[in-house]
N, C-alpha and C positions, 0 to 999 in steps of 0.2 A: 504494500500500500504506500502511496506517495503523499507528500505534503499537499495541502490545499493549493489549488491553482490561484496565483495572484502575484502581485508585486510586493516583494519582501524588502526589509530594511537593506539587505545587501545589494539589491537591484537599483537602489536610488543613487544617482550621481548628482552631487551638488552642482548647481548651475544649469541643470537640464530644465528646459522650458516646454510647456505644453499648452495647447489651446483646445477648448471644448467646442462641440457643435453649438449652434445658436438655437435660441428658443424665444418665441414671441409670447409675452406675458398677456394672459387673458383674464376676463372676469371670473371664469371657472377656477383658475389658480387662486385668485383672491378669495373666492367663496369657500373653497376647501380650507385654505389657511386660516381664515377668520373663524370657520366652524371648529377647527381643532384648537385654536388658541384663545378664542373668545375675545379677540381684540376688536374694539368698537370700529364702526365704519363711518368715520367723520367725513371722509371725502371719497365718494364711490369710485372715482377714476384713479385714485392713488394706489400704488402698490405698497403694501406694508413693508417697512424698512428691512426686516430680516428675511422676507420671502425670497428675494434674489439670491441671498447667500445659500438658503436651503436648496433652491432650484439649481444653482451652479454646482453645488456638491453632487447632486444627482446627475447633472450633465457629464460629470467626470466618469460615470459608469458607461457612457456612450463612446468613450475613446478607444483607440486600438489596443493600448496596453491593458493588461489585466488589472482589476481593481486593487487598491492598496490593502494589505492584510493588516488592519488596524486592531490593536488590542484595546486601546482607549483613546478617546478624544480628550486632550489635555487642556485645551482652551484656545482663545483667539483674542487678538487685538484688532478692532475693526473700525473703519471710518466710513461714514455715509456722506458722499460729496454732493449728491443730488437725488431727490425723490424721483422714482420712476412712475410712469403712467401706464394704464392698460393700453396695449398696442405697441409698447416699446419692445424691441428685440435685444436680448442679451447673449453674450458668450463670456467665457472666462479665459484668462491668461494666468498661468501659474509658473513659478520658478522654485525649484528645490533650493532652499537657502542654507539650511543647517542640518547636520547629522551628528548625533552623539551616541556612540555605541554603549550598550549596557550588557550585562551578562546574557540574558535570554531574549533581549529585544533591543530597541534603540529609539531614541527621540528623534523625530523628523519634523522640521519646521518648513513651511511652504509660504512664500509670498504669493498673494492671490489678488487678482484684480477682476472686477466685473465691468465689462465694456458694453456700451449701448450701440445701437445701429449707426450712430454718427462717429463711432470710434473714440468716444469720450469715456474716460474712467469714471464710473458713477459710484463705485464702492471699492474699497481696498483694505488690505490688512495682512496679518500673518496668522496662520493656523498651526497648531502644535498637536502632534500625534505620538502615541507610543505604538510602535510597529513591531510585528513579529519578525524574528530572524528565521530564515529557512532552516538552519541547522537545528534550532530549538523546536520548530514545528515537526521536523522529521523525527526527532527523538521522542516526541510526545504522542505519535501515532501508534495505536495498538497493533501488534503483529500477531494476529491469531485468527 
């Protein structure tokens, strides 16, 4: 039996950049988000501030590389430069910024930007993950 298919800590190279596919923000996205969070709807055309971050994270799963093998989401520093509106189209640009190896995993930090259809950065920040190492995953798989 082999380890889970994915991008492990060892696979990340600092400086590597990636771009996600684009997605147009709709009223349905807003309705689902508000239904889950209970956030009030003060401006029907406005996109809730954290929804683009949530969606851009999901867009990462549509990229050619296998998804990151994340053990824990450790936190983020985030800045919102401009509120998005229903009908705006976003994509993400990320850059592997920092890697710190630990015994059975490693800390990985990614600089992340959300870009609108005009090429403007509308949100940006740094995400921190605790990632699995391939060797640790291989050792923890039962053999029987």
